C-alpha positions as CSV (number, residue, x, y, z in Angstrom):
1,M,-27.7,-103.2,-78.1
2,K,-28.8,-105.6,-75.4
3,F,-25.4,-105.7,-73.6
4,P,-22.7,-103.1,-74.1
5,Y,-19.5,-105.1,-74.9
6,T,-17.0,-102.3,-75.1
7,F,-15.7,-100.1,-72.2
8,T,-16.9,-97.0,-74.0
9,A,-20.4,-98.4,-74.5
10,K,-20.5,-99.3,-70.8
11,V,-19.5,-95.8,-69.7
12,A,-22.0,-94.3,-72.1
13,Q,-24.9,-96.3,-70.6
14,F,-23.8,-96.1,-67.0
15,P,-26.5,-94.3,-64.9
16,F,-24.2,-91.5,-63.4
17,K,-27.1,-89.2,-62.6
18,F,-28.8,-92.0,-60.5
19,Y,-25.6,-92.7,-58.5
20,V,-24.8,-89.0,-57.9
21,K,-28.3,-88.4,-56.7
22,N,-28.7,-91.5,-54.5
23,N,-25.3,-92.3,-53.1
24,W,-24.0,-90.5,-50.1
25,I,-20.3,-90.6,-51.0
26,W,-20.8,-88.3,-54.0
27,R,-22.3,-85.6,-51.8
28,Y,-19.9,-85.8,-48.8
29,Y,-16.6,-86.5,-50.6
30,P,-16.1,-82.9,-51.8
31,I,-17.1,-81.6,-48.4
32,A,-14.6,-83.9,-46.7
33,I,-11.8,-82.8,-49.1
34,V,-12.4,-79.1,-48.3
35,L,-12.5,-79.8,-44.6
36,C,-9.3,-81.9,-44.6
37,I,-7.1,-79.6,-46.7
38,P,-6.3,-77.2,-43.8
39,I,-5.5,-80.2,-41.5
40,F,-3.2,-81.8,-44.0
41,N,-1.5,-78.4,-44.7
42,S,-0.8,-77.8,-41.0
43,I,0.6,-81.4,-40.6
44,S,2.8,-80.7,-43.6
45,K,4.1,-77.4,-42.2
46,L,4.9,-79.1,-38.8
47,A,6.7,-82.1,-40.5
48,N,8.8,-79.9,-42.8
49,S,9.7,-77.2,-40.2
50,P,13.4,-76.3,-40.1
51,E,13.8,-77.7,-36.6
52,N,12.3,-81.0,-37.6
53,V,14.3,-81.3,-40.7
54,A,17.5,-80.6,-38.7
55,K,16.5,-83.2,-36.1
56,W,15.8,-85.8,-38.8
57,A,19.2,-85.1,-40.5
58,E,21.0,-85.5,-37.2
59,I,19.3,-88.8,-36.5
60,R,20.2,-90.1,-40.0
61,R,23.8,-88.9,-39.6
62,K,24.1,-90.8,-36.3
63,E,22.5,-93.9,-37.9
64,A,24.9,-93.7,-40.8
65,A,27.9,-93.3,-38.5
66,E,26.9,-96.5,-36.6
67,H,26.8,-98.6,-39.7
68,H,30.3,-97.5,-40.9
């Protein structure tokens, strides 16, 4: 087949090995994910702390009281 017309044929003929070997994003993306997970986890813990949740609820309660 000179040109793959279907999506499946295009995927089958795509040179994945070449891109994984020669493109920097394939090497550094997993490393970046592993390094960012602890940072995202700590941000999530800070944002969802009981003190912050109570503060957010109080702000929303005051905002709702102003509108009614």
